DODOGU-540076 format. One record per residue (C-alpha): residue in one letter; z, y, x negated. Coordinates in steps of 0.02 Angstrom, whole numbers, plus 50000, padded with zeros to 5 digits. Layout:
% residues N
aZYX;...
This chain:
% residues 422
m494824870551097;s493174871851189;s492384887251267;l492814879751436;h494664881051394;i494424899351350;v493554902751515;n494914893451611;a496274903851528;l495394920551558;k495024915851740;r496894916751772;r497094934551831;d498864937351771;f498484931051595;l496914941651588;c497934957251631;l499254952951501;w497914949451371;s497004965851410;g498604975851397;s499024967451233;l497284971651168;a497504990151210;a499214990551128;s498514981650974;f497144994850958;a498485008250969;m499555000250833;n498104997450713;m497415014850735;q499155021850708;m499345011650548;i497785019650473;a498155037350533;r499975036450478;g499595028650308;w498195040850271;l499185056550315;v500825051050234;y499975046550069;t498965062850074;m500585072650100;t501645063449970;s500515053449851;s501905040549843;a501815021949879;m503705022449896;d503575034850039;l502355023050125;a503675009750105;w505015020850184;v503905024450334;t503605005750354;l505475002850336;a505825015050479;f504655005150590;m505244987750539;v507134989450524;p507434991450712;q506624974450733;v508024966950628;f509404975350729;f508684974850905;s507434960550921;l508794947850961;w509364958851103;g507554960051158;g507574941151173;v509134941951281;l508274954851393;a506724943751407;d507784929051466;r508854939751584;f507644952051667;r505884952751734;k504674952751589;r503344963051679;r504564977351707;i505104977151523;l503294978151464;v502784992351581;l504295002751529;a504004999451344;q502175005051344;t502605020451448;l503915025751321;n502685023151178;c501405033851269;v502605048451292;a503245048051112;t501485047051041;l500905061851146;f502325072151075;m501905066750897;a500065070650921;t500495088350972;v501635090650820;i500255084350704;i498805094050778;t499775110550772;g500095107950586;q501985106750602;v502155088550550;t503325083450410;f503685066950324;w505265064850429;d504255065450590;f503465048950539;i505195041950505;w505895045850678;l504315040350769;g504285024350667;m506085020750715;f505715024150899;n504135013450902;g505014999550809;t506474999650931;v505324999051083;l504344984951002;a505934975250965;f506474975951147;s504764971651220;i503804959451108;p504944944451143;a504574947051329;r502704947951296;h502654931851196;a503834922551312;f502774928051462;v501184919251401;p501714901151440;e502214906551617;l500454912651656;v499464897251599;p499754878451619;r500484868951473;r498794861851421;l498154879651393;i499624886451292;f498764884451123;t497174891751199;a498134906751265;m499034909651100;a497384908351006;l496594921051124;h498084932551103;t497934931450913;t496044933850920;g496254949551026;m497504956650903;n496344953150758;f494864960450851;a495874976550863;r496184975350675;i494294976550649;l493794990650767;g495435000250771;p495435004950586;v493565008750588;i493755020450736;a495285028950662;g494605030350485;f492885037050530;l493585048650664;i494785056550538;a493375058450412;w492175065750542;v493375077950626;a494105084050461;s492345085950384;g492965079450217;d494515090550209;t495845077850159;s497245090450188;s496775093250371;t497965086250503;f496795089550649;g495855073050636;v497475063150630;g498115072650781;v496555068050880;v496815049750835;y498615050650896;y498035057351064;m496865042451078;i498315030951034;a499355038451175;i497945034851299;l497865016751241;y499745014751269;l499495021651445;v498115008951476;a499284995051417;a500635000851540;v499455002251688;t498654985251653;m500354976751657;m500654983751832;f499254972451896;v500144956551840;q500744948251999;r502054936551926;p503624946151881;g504164934651740;a505874931751817;p507224922151721;h507144903151737;a509014900351755;q510614909651790;l511294914751621;p513124917251574;k513864934351605;s514004939051421;p512404944951335;l513254941351168;r513504923251223;d511654922351266;l511204928851095;l512344916651005;d511674902151109;g509904906551054;l510404906550871;a511324890050891;y509814882350977;v508654886950834;r509884880950702;a510124864250793;t508244861350809;p507564857950633;p505684859150670;v505914876250752;f507124882050615;g505854876850483;l504494886950569;i505614902250573;m506014900350387;l504164899550341;s503864914950449;v505254924450357;v504514920550186;a502774925650244;f503344942550306;l504434945750154;f503064942850026;g501414941250120;m501384956650231;p501794970550105;l499934970650061;n499614979650226;t500794993750176;l500114995049998;l498294995350052;p498155014450069;a498845016449892;f497695002649827;n496205010949911;e496545027949833;d497275023349663;i496225008049617;l494615010049716;g494595029049729;g494145027249913;s494265038950061;s494915036250238;d493325027650296;d493445015650147;l495215011650200;g494555008350374;l493264996350302;l494604986950205;m495684985050360;s494164979550459;g493724966550327;m495474959850343;g495304959350532;l493614950550522;g494384936950414;a495824935550535;i494654933050683;a493744919450586;g495394910950548;s496044911450726;l494384905450799;m494284891250673;l496024885850722;a495544886950906;s493974876450880;a494984863250787;g495784857650952;e497304846450934;l497514848650747;k498274834050654;r499474835650507;k500024852850564;r501364854350430;r500074851950291;w498954865150367;l500434876950385;i500984874950204;g499194875450139;t498794891750226;c500414899150158;f499814895449981;g498084902350021;w498894918050089;a499914920049929;v498424917349813;s497354930149905;t498774942949893;a498894940749705;a496984940349684;l496794957749758;a497684964349602;l496104959849503;a494874968849618;t494124985249556;d492704988549679;l492574989349869;p491464974049905;v492584962149805;a494144969649882;m493414967550057;l493034949250021;i494794945949959;v495654954750105;a494514944950223;v495194928750147;f496934936150162;g496624939650347;w495894922250375;m497374913250296;s498714924150375;a497964923050551;w497754904150543;n499544902450480;m500364914050607;a499384907250756;l499824889350709;n501644893850679;r501844903150844;g500884890150943;l502034876450879;i503564886550928;q502904890351103;s502444872151136;q504114865051078;v505454877151138;d506404874951301;m505724887751427;r507434895151464;m507604899151277;r505864906151244;g506324924451245;r507774922251125;v506824910551008;m505324922351001;s506514936650964;i507214927050816;d505434924350755;m505094942850778;m506654947450680;s505854939050530;h504464952050542;g505764965750528;l506334958650362;m504694964050280;p505464980050206;v506734969350112;g505264963950006;m504294980350026;i505594991949949;p505664983549777;l503784980949782;g503564999549822;w504605003349667;v503514991549564;a501955000349631;d502605017749587;t503225012149415;f501924999649356;g500485002049476;v499884994949641;a498994980249558;s500614974449477;a501514975249644;l500184964449726;a500264951649586;v502164950749599;s502084949249789;g500854934749787;t501794925549650;l503474926949739;f502674921049901;a501964905349820;v503604901349731;a504624903449890;v503474892249993;a503514878849858;a505414879549855;l505514877550045;k504234863550045;w505214853049921;l507014858149955;s507184862250141;p507484847550261;a507034858850409;v505334863450335;q505024845150295;r505244841150481;v504044854550544;g502734847150659;r503824833050723;p504194832450911;v505754842350955;a506364828151068;a506404816750917;v507744827350837;g508814829050990;a508324846051059;t508454849851243;r506804849751337;
């Protein structure tokens, strides 16, 4: 992908508005991750409690993301996205007030996590399915790479802003909730920006065809489509494994920072920023590669690199080494996810995009299935042991799929060649 392709994508007003709104929402999510993780671990000193908070956020994605895909294929995507960001803004404002007045409890993070996760489940399929409608087919990979780069850019600055703001406002008092409350007010403003930006998108993102009357029939058709399309099914399976065993590192990072490195909130912000910097490098490298050949090999290879970097963090004992390892982690994971999602977007029938992207998103909600036992390992044997187990299981699962799954073996082949509808 050349810089000219990037300019051509961003010159399309509707895509620029969608991308800008996504960037604001990504900043909000990454700042919330730091603020939430810091305060919850300060309140409880338990990696398992961090896992439960993550579970509250991720489980709704398992139960509701498929219905979010049905909504995306049935209703106007712009309207869905504006409503979703408005709801997040209101809920975050309420939570900020609870925190800053010192009345926050562990259960407040549970209910807000469930609410945010539900809103995300109903809106993200629409966001991803909207992208190919705003750019021509030749710019789909460019648009997806820009979307991923924007998210990763937020992973760099968002944690830094949140971490240093908490440290500065609290003046070193780790028991203070005031700094976290200020961050939550900033998060609410970012959600408002995301909602307002979406209002400037001219295309409504209307459905491409008249769907059957039954939403359940729509949902089942989406599942059947993925199952009957081996290259897409293989991509979904690799995504499931990655989120089961590759993403728990994000949840365990606050515990790793405090227990292994003895770091503060600004150190945690630096770790998250190092991860984001690596992710930007990975997504830009993929973008500069253009029409990448042997996509399946790259996909499998980055899965193994992702797994190795997860396990390697278990050996780190100082901040510079840990930052280097999480940067590699970010690089591998961003390359892998951008390539996976770009392949899905370029191969799936347009009328099915919302439902297929919702199935992909549901795999993200499965992360707690791996996080809960890993949280127990962290509390019982230490955070380093949990990271080593996570990386090892990731590598073993990818190897098993590579050698045993016919669907994974057909990843990268044209969908038309296996009989899918175009």
